[in-house]
C-alpha positions, 0 to 999 in steps of 0.5 A: 499499499502506498504512502498516505502522503506519497506524491502522485508522480512527477508534475507534466511539462509543457512542450512547444511545437507538438500540437497543431490544429488544422484551420477548418475549410468552413466556419463552425456551426453552433448547436452542431458537432464539429470536427478539429483536425489535429496534429501531433505526430506518433505520441501517444495521448492520455487526455484532451481538452478544450476551452472557448474564449469568446472575443466579443461581447452581446449581453451575456446569456448563454454566452459564456466559456464552455469547456469539454473533454472530447475524444480523439478519433480517426476519420476514414481519411486518416486524419486525427479529429476531435468534435466540439460544441461552440457555445454560441455564435461569434468569433471565439478562440478555441484552446485545445490541451492534449496530455501526452504518455511521456508526461508532457503537455502541448496546447495549441488555439485557432480563432474562428467564426461561428455561425447558425447551423444549416438545419432550421430550428425546432423552435424560435421566439424573440423572447421568454415572454410576450414580445412587447417593448416599452420605450420613452423618450428619456430614460428608457429611449433604447431596446434590442432584438434579439431571438433564442432558437432550439435545435434538434440534439442539443439540450441549450437555447441559442442566441440568435443575433440580429445579423442571422435574422430578416426584419420588416418594420410597420407603423402608422402612415406617416409616423415614425416613432423609432428608428431600427438597425437590422444589423445590431437589432437596436431600437431607438425611440424618436416620437410617440407612437407604435410600431410592429416588428416582423422577425424571420428566421428558420422558417419561423416568422414572429411579431412584436409590438413596439410602444414608445410612450412618455414614460415606460415605467409606467407599464400598460403597454399596448398590442399596437392596435394603431398598427394592426386592427385589434392589435397583436395577439400571441399564444404561448408557443409564439414566446415560450421556450418549453421543450424540456426541463434542464439547466439553463446554460451549457455544462462546464467541465475543468480543464487544464489551463497552464 
C-alpha cells in the first residue's frame, strides 16, 4: 500500500511545437458537432480538453465559455479529429490541451467564427415573454431585439443575433416612432407612437409590438392596435421555450490551463 502522502508522480511539463490545429475549411456551426483536425505525430495521448474564449460581447445570456473533454477519433481519410460544440454564435478562440503518455502536454489555439446551423431550429422566439417593448423618450429610449432558438440533438437555447434574422418594420402611415438597425437589432425611440416588427428566421415568423410612450416605467403597454386592427395576438408557443426542463446554460468541466 502506498504511503498516505506519497506524491502522485512528476508534474507534467509543457512542450512547444508538438500540437497543431488544422485550419477548418468552413465556419463552425453552433448547436452542431464540429470536427477539429489535430496533428501531433505518433505520440500516445492520455487526455484531451478544450475551452472556448469569446472574442465579443453581446449581452450575456448563454454566451459563456464552455469547456469540453472530447475523445480523439480517426476519420476514414486518416486524419485525427476531436468533435467540439461551440457555445453560441460569434468569434471564439478555441484552445486545445493534450496530455501525452510521456508526461508532457501541449497547447494549441485557433480563432474561428461560429455561425447558425444549416438546419432549421425546432423552435424560435424573440424572448421568453410576450414580445412587447416599451420605450420612452428619456431614460429608456433604447431597446434591442435578439432571438432564442432550440435545435434538435442540442439541449440548450441558442441566442440568435440580429445579423442572422430578417426584419420588416410597420408603422402608422406618416409616423416614425423608432429608428431600427437590422444589423445590430437596436431600437431607438424618436417620437410617441407604435410600431410592429416582423422577424423571420429558420422558417419561423414572429411579431413584436413596440410602444414609444412618455414614461415607459408606468407599464400598461398596448398590443399595437394603431398599426394592426385589434392589436397583435400571441399564444404561448410564440414566446415560450418549453421543450424539456433542464439547465439554463451549457455544462462546464475543468480543463488544464497552464
